[in-house]
C-alpha positions in Angstrom: 27.9 -5.7 -15.6 29.4 -5.7 -12.2 33.1 -6.6 -12.3 34.1 -7.1 -8.7 32.5 -9.5 -6.1 31.4 -6.7 -4.0 29.5 -5.1 -7.1 28.0 -8.5 -8.0 26.6 -8.9 -4.4 25.2 -5.3 -4.4 23.6 -6.1 -7.7 21.9 -9.3 -6.3 20.7 -7.3 -3.1 19.3 -4.5 -5.2 17.4 -7.0 -7.3 15.9 -8.6 -4.3 15.1 -5.3 -2.6 13.4 -4.1 -5.9 11.2 -7.2 -5.8 10.2 -6.9 -2.3 9.4 -3.2 -2.8 7.4 -3.9 -6.0 5.5 -6.7 -4.1 4.7 -4.2 -1.1 3.3 -1.5 -3.5 1.0 -4.0 -5.1 -0.2 -5.0 -1.9 -1.0 -1.5 -1.1 -2.8 -0.8 -4.4 -4.8 -3.9 -3.8 -5.7 -2.8 -0.3 -7.0 0.5 -1.6 -8.8 -1.2 -4.6 -10.7 -3.3 -1.9 -11.8 -0.3 -0.2 -13.0 1.5 -3.4 -14.9 -1.7 -4.3 -16.5 -2.0 -1.0 -17.6 1.8 -1.5 -19.0 1.1 -4.8 -21.1 -1.8 -3.3 -23.1 0.7 -1.3 -22.8 -1.0 2.1 -21.4 1.6 4.4 -20.6 -0.7 7.4 -18.8 -3.0 5.1 -16.8 -0.5 3.5 -15.9 0.9 7.0 -14.8 -2.6 8.1 -12.6 -3.0 4.9 -11.1 0.4 5.4 -10.1 -0.5 8.9 -8.2 -3.7 8.0 -6.7 -1.8 4.9 -5.3 0.9 7.1 -3.1 -1.4 8.9 -1.5 -2.5 5.7 -1.2 1.0 4.4 0.6 2.1 7.5 2.8 -1.0 7.4 4.1 -0.2 4.1 4.6 3.5 4.7 6.5 2.7 8.1 8.8 0.5 5.8 9.4 3.8 3.4 8.0 2.0 0.5 5.7 5.0 0.0 5.9 8.3 1.9 4.0 8.6 5.0 2.0 11.6 3.6 0.9 9.4 0.6 -0.4 6.8 3.1 -2.1 9.4 5.2 -3.8 11.2 2.2 -5.0 7.8 0.8 -6.6 6.8 4.1 -8.1 10.3 4.7 -9.8 10.2 1.0 -11.0 6.7 1.5 -12.5 7.7 5.0 -13.9 10.7 3.5 -15.6 8.6 0.6 -17.0 6.3 3.2 -18.4 9.1 5.3 -20.0 10.7 2.3 -21.9 7.5 1.8 -25.8 7.5 2.3 
């Protein structure tokens, strides 16, 4: 337990940051799931449009360093590759 006023404030700040980061990570996972669902749906044009809108979300979260930029790049590349492979 935090004993000083400074430590109590840092504990409050850490908790707020943790909640914000968890929310953003959840948003990232949801964006990826939307694209995967569109790919599973079989409509290539709709999947491409969903990926385009999800890419900005993925990049924004990576810019805030919630996830590593390479993870974001790899995720986008794999989704794009999956769409490209669609018939």
